[in-house]
C-alpha positions as CSV (number, residue, x, y, z in Angstrom):
1,M,12.1,21.4,-27.2
2,A,10.2,23.4,-24.3
3,G,9.9,22.2,-20.9
4,P,6.8,21.6,-18.8
5,D,4.9,24.7,-17.4
6,P,7.0,25.9,-14.2
7,A,4.4,25.0,-11.8
8,V,3.9,21.5,-13.3
9,A,7.8,21.4,-13.0
10,A,7.7,22.6,-9.5
11,V,5.2,19.7,-8.3
12,R,7.1,17.4,-10.0
13,S,10.5,18.3,-8.7
14,A,8.5,18.1,-5.3
15,V,7.7,14.7,-5.6
16,R,10.7,13.2,-7.3
17,P,13.1,12.7,-4.4
18,G,10.7,11.1,-2.3
19,L,9.5,8.1,-4.7
20,T,11.7,5.5,-3.2
21,G,8.8,2.9,-2.7
22,P,5.3,2.0,-3.4
23,V,2.7,4.9,-3.1
24,L,-0.8,5.4,-3.1
25,V,-2.0,9.4,-3.7
26,A,-4.9,10.4,-1.7
27,C,-7.0,12.3,-4.2
28,S,-10.3,13.9,-3.6
29,G,-10.3,15.8,-6.8
30,G,-9.4,19.3,-5.5
31,A,-6.4,21.2,-7.1
32,D,-3.4,20.0,-4.7
33,S,-4.5,16.1,-4.5
34,L,-4.8,16.2,-8.2
35,A,-1.5,18.2,-9.2
36,L,0.1,15.8,-6.9
37,A,-1.7,12.6,-8.4
38,A,-0.8,14.0,-11.9
39,A,3.2,14.4,-10.9
40,V,3.3,11.1,-9.3
41,A,1.7,9.3,-12.2
42,F,4.5,11.0,-14.5
43,E,7.5,10.9,-12.3
44,A,7.1,7.2,-10.5
45,P,7.5,5.1,-13.9
46,R,10.3,6.9,-14.4
47,A,11.8,5.8,-10.7
48,G,10.5,2.3,-11.0
49,V,8.2,2.9,-8.2
50,P,4.7,1.4,-8.0
51,A,2.2,4.2,-8.0
52,G,-1.8,4.0,-7.1
53,A,-4.2,6.3,-5.7
54,V,-7.0,6.3,-3.3
55,T,-10.3,8.7,-3.5
56,V,-12.3,8.5,-0.3
57,D,-16.3,8.9,-0.3
58,H,-17.5,10.3,2.8
59,G,-20.9,10.1,1.9
60,L,-21.8,13.7,3.0
61,Q,-23.1,15.5,0.0
62,A,-25.5,14.3,-2.6
63,G,-24.0,12.6,-5.5
64,S,-20.7,12.0,-3.7
65,A,-20.2,8.2,-4.9
66,E,-20.6,9.4,-8.5
67,R,-18.1,12.2,-7.9
68,A,-15.7,9.6,-6.2
69,E,-16.2,7.3,-9.1
70,A,-15.4,10.3,-11.6
71,T,-12.5,11.3,-9.6
72,A,-11.1,7.5,-9.8
73,A,-11.5,7.3,-13.6
74,L,-9.5,10.6,-14.2
75,L,-6.9,8.9,-11.8
76,R,-6.8,5.8,-13.8
77,G,-6.6,8.0,-17.0
78,L,-3.5,9.2,-15.6
79,G,-1.9,5.8,-15.6
80,L,-2.2,5.3,-11.9
81,D,-3.0,1.5,-11.0
82,P,-4.3,0.4,-8.7
83,V,-6.7,3.3,-8.2
84,L,-9.3,2.2,-5.1
85,V,-12.6,4.0,-4.2
86,R,-13.4,3.7,-0.2
87,R,-16.7,4.6,1.1
88,V,-16.5,5.7,4.8
89,E,-19.2,6.5,7.8
90,V,-18.4,9.7,9.2
91,G,-19.4,9.9,12.8
92,T,-20.0,13.0,15.2
93,A,-17.0,12.9,17.8
94,G,-15.3,16.0,17.9
95,G,-17.3,17.8,15.1
96,P,-17.6,17.1,11.6
97,E,-14.3,18.3,10.8
98,A,-12.5,16.0,12.9
99,A,-14.7,12.9,12.6
100,A,-14.7,13.2,8.7
101,R,-10.9,13.6,9.1
102,E,-10.8,10.3,11.6
103,A,-12.9,8.5,9.1
104,R,-10.8,9.2,6.1
105,Y,-7.3,8.7,7.7
106,A,-8.5,5.2,8.8
107,A,-9.5,4.1,5.4
108,L,-6.4,5.5,3.9
109,S,-4.1,3.8,6.5
110,A,-5.9,0.5,5.9
111,A,-5.2,0.8,2.0
112,A,-1.7,1.4,2.8
113,S,-1.2,-1.6,4.8
114,G,-3.1,-3.7,2.4
115,H,-0.6,-2.5,-0.5
116,G,2.7,-1.9,1.6
117,A,2.7,1.7,0.4
118,C,3.1,4.9,1.7
119,V,0.3,7.4,1.3
120,A,1.3,10.8,-0.6
121,L,-1.1,13.7,0.9
122,G,-1.6,17.0,-1.0
123,H,-1.0,19.2,2.0
124,T,0.5,22.7,0.9
125,R,2.4,25.4,2.6
126,D,-0.8,27.2,3.2
127,D,-2.0,24.1,4.8
128,Q,0.9,24.0,7.1
129,A,0.3,27.8,7.8
130,E,-3.3,27.0,8.9
131,T,-2.3,24.0,11.0
132,V,0.2,26.5,12.8
133,L,-2.4,29.0,13.5
134,L,-4.7,26.4,14.8
135,G,-2.2,25.0,17.3
136,L,-1.1,28.5,18.4
137,G,-4.8,29.4,18.9
138,R,-5.5,26.3,21.0
139,G,-2.2,26.6,23.1
140,S,-1.2,23.1,21.7
141,G,2.6,23.7,22.6
142,A,5.6,23.4,20.3
143,R,4.5,19.8,19.4
144,S,1.5,21.2,17.3
145,L,3.2,24.7,16.0
146,A,5.8,22.2,14.5
147,G,3.0,21.3,12.3
148,M,2.8,18.3,9.6
149,A,5.8,16.5,9.0
150,P,7.1,16.0,5.3
151,L,7.4,12.3,6.4
152,R,6.1,10.1,9.0
153,P,5.2,6.5,7.5
154,P,2.8,5.8,6.2
155,W,2.1,9.7,5.5
156,W,4.0,11.5,2.9
157,R,3.8,15.1,2.0
158,P,5.7,16.4,-0.3
159,L,4.1,19.4,-1.5
160,L,4.8,21.3,2.1
161,G,7.3,23.5,0.3
162,L,4.6,24.9,-2.4
163,P,2.1,27.4,-2.1
164,R,-1.6,26.2,-2.7
165,A,-1.4,28.9,-5.9
166,T,1.3,26.4,-7.7
167,T,-0.8,23.3,-7.4
168,R,-4.2,25.2,-8.9
169,A,-1.3,26.5,-11.9
170,A,-0.3,23.0,-12.5
171,C,-3.8,21.7,-13.0
172,T,-4.6,24.4,-15.4
173,A,-1.4,24.1,-17.5
174,Q,-2.3,20.5,-17.8
175,G,-6.0,20.9,-18.2
176,L,-6.9,18.7,-15.5
177,P,-10.4,19.3,-14.4
178,V,-10.4,20.5,-10.7
179,W,-13.3,19.9,-8.3
180,D,-13.7,22.3,-5.6
181,D,-15.1,20.9,-2.8
182,P,-18.3,23.1,-1.7
183,H,-17.2,22.5,2.2
184,N,-13.7,24.2,1.5
185,T,-15.5,27.7,1.2
186,D,-17.9,27.1,4.3
187,P,-17.2,29.6,7.1
188,A,-19.0,27.0,9.3
189,F,-15.6,25.3,9.2
190,T,-12.7,27.1,11.4
191,R,-10.2,26.0,8.7
192,V,-12.2,27.9,6.2
193,R,-12.1,31.0,8.0
194,L,-8.5,30.8,8.7
195,R,-7.7,30.4,5.1
196,T,-10.3,33.0,3.6
197,E,-10.3,35.6,6.4
198,V,-7.6,35.4,9.0
199,L,-4.4,34.5,7.2
200,P,-5.3,37.0,4.2
201,L,-5.7,39.8,7.0
202,L,-2.0,38.6,8.5
203,E,-0.6,38.8,5.0
204,D,-2.0,42.5,4.3
205,V,-1.1,43.7,8.1
206,L,2.4,42.2,8.1
207,G,3.1,43.0,4.2
208,G,2.9,39.5,2.9
209,G,4.9,36.5,3.3
210,V,3.1,35.0,6.4
211,A,2.1,31.9,5.1
212,A,5.8,31.1,4.2
213,A,6.9,32.4,7.7
214,L,4.5,30.2,9.2
215,A,6.0,27.2,7.5
216,R,9.5,27.9,8.3
217,T,8.7,28.4,11.8
218,A,7.1,24.9,11.7
219,A,10.1,23.4,10.3
220,M,12.4,24.8,12.7
221,L,10.4,23.5,15.5
222,R,9.9,20.4,14.3
223,E,13.9,20.1,14.1
224,D,14.0,21.1,17.8
225,G,11.0,18.8,18.7
226,E,12.9,15.7,16.9
227,A,16.4,16.5,18.9
228,L,14.3,16.6,22.2
229,D,12.6,13.5,21.2
230,A,15.8,11.5,20.5
231,A,17.1,12.6,23.8
232,A,13.7,11.5,25.7
233,A,14.1,8.1,23.9
234,A,17.4,7.8,25.4
235,V,16.6,8.3,29.3
236,P,16.9,4.5,30.6
237,D,14.3,4.6,33.3
238,P,11.1,7.1,32.7
239,A,9.8,6.6,36.3
240,D,12.6,7.3,38.4
241,C,11.4,10.4,40.0
242,A,14.8,11.5,41.1
243,A,16.3,11.3,37.7
244,L,13.1,12.6,35.8
245,A,13.4,16.0,38.3
246,A,17.0,16.7,37.2
247,L,15.7,16.9,33.6
248,P,15.1,20.4,32.1
249,A,11.2,20.5,31.5
250,A,11.1,20.3,27.8
251,L,12.9,17.1,28.0
252,R,11.3,15.7,31.5
253,R,7.7,16.1,29.7
254,R,8.5,14.5,26.5
255,V,10.1,11.4,28.6
256,L,6.8,11.2,30.4
257,R,4.7,11.3,27.3
258,R,6.7,8.5,25.5
259,W,6.1,6.5,28.8
260,L,2.5,7.3,28.9
261,L,1.6,6.8,25.1
262,A,3.7,3.5,25.2
263,A,1.2,1.9,28.2
264,G,-1.6,2.5,25.7
265,T,-2.7,5.7,27.3
266,P,-5.3,7.4,24.7
267,D,-6.1,11.1,23.7
268,L,-3.2,12.3,26.2
269,A,-3.9,15.9,26.8
270,A,-1.7,18.6,28.7
271,V,-3.6,18.8,31.7
272,H,-2.8,15.4,32.0
273,L,0.7,15.4,31.5
274,Q,1.1,18.6,33.5
275,A,-0.3,16.8,36.4
276,V,1.8,13.7,36.2
277,D,4.8,16.1,35.9
278,A,3.8,17.5,39.3
279,L,4.1,14.2,41.1
280,V,7.7,14.3,39.9
281,V,8.8,18.1,40.8
282,S,5.8,19.4,42.8
283,W,5.2,16.5,45.1
284,R,3.1,17.1,48.4
285,G,1.7,13.7,48.8
286,Q,-0.8,14.2,46.1
287,G,-2.8,11.3,45.1
288,R,-3.7,9.5,41.9
289,V,-3.6,11.0,38.8
290,D,-6.4,9.8,36.7
291,L,-5.9,9.5,32.8
292,P,-8.0,9.1,29.9
293,G,-9.0,5.3,29.2
294,G,-9.8,4.5,33.3
295,A,-5.9,4.4,34.1
296,G,-3.8,6.6,36.4
297,V,-0.6,7.3,37.6
298,V,1.1,7.3,41.6
299,R,4.1,7.8,43.0
300,A,5.2,5.4,45.6
301,S,9.0,4.9,46.9
302,G,10.2,7.6,44.7
303,R,9.0,5.9,41.3
304,L,5.9,6.6,39.2
305,A,3.8,3.6,38.7
306,L,0.6,3.1,36.3
307,Q,-2.5,1.5,37.2
308,G,-5.6,0.4,35.9
309,P,-8.9,1.7,36.9
310,P,-9.3,1.9,40.6
311,E,-11.1,-0.5,42.7
312,P,-14.1,1.0,44.3
313,G,-13.5,2.2,48.0
314,S,-9.7,1.5,47.4
315,T,-7.0,3.9,48.3
316,P,-3.5,4.0,46.1
317,P,-0.4,3.6,47.5
318,S,1.4,6.9,48.2
319,E,4.7,8.2,50.0
320,E,5.3,11.0,52.7
321,P,5.3,14.5,50.8
322,H,8.5,16.2,51.1
323,P,8.6,19.3,53.4
């Protein structure tokens, strides 16, 4: 008896090892998420794992509600249960791409929490390559160049090792009706231009294999980053300037980042981290470093201290600068 189409088999093989608990597939009706949904629907019963799906209606296009319901019906036909439709309000902060992503992930996170499940996302190797290029162009550092993690609960991305062509081929082989979002070909979006202009040019100039190479680079950087993060978590006193100054820069800044995020600092950017780091290694008596959200960091008696919003006219404590 003939087995499944090679593309179908590849997607099923990718999801099989990760089916260890309840899962909701985030599905837009596009080829990547639809191929993922079909694979999970096939493999989950064999693994004895509950599997449902979520489709998000962003309300950004005419007929979006009908499209979401049609996708939900298709997912139910695959055998997924429950299938949830979530309508979201998309704001404007950060631009249309970022705002839609924020609204979508908030809805998916709430669904995951409500059902005690992880959320399977259909990101492929090509998406990973685009993410690495975006991070490179923005100078975001190794953390962004490490791309998307395969598993960071509640998010599960089992298809990061597969090219986008495989998911489309899997849908074709199974007769699944793919919906191609017109936003995915709109050059007004940066990621679309990376996909349709930059990556094809790099593939041509460098002789192919660029997407795979970028994804491989992301995986190696992620391994390095996880090792450094573990070492940073083991530092006993993240506010001791003398101890921090003795650490390599890559480790020290991770310690500071963990400390600031644990204190609730929102939207921490590289410029803020560099300024706090300067209190440790380039101490010349500088004053408070202001952070997003109104908090700030000062150095006093050889230690870093986190402060709330400053009182009008107040002077934060400091110490004499080193010569």
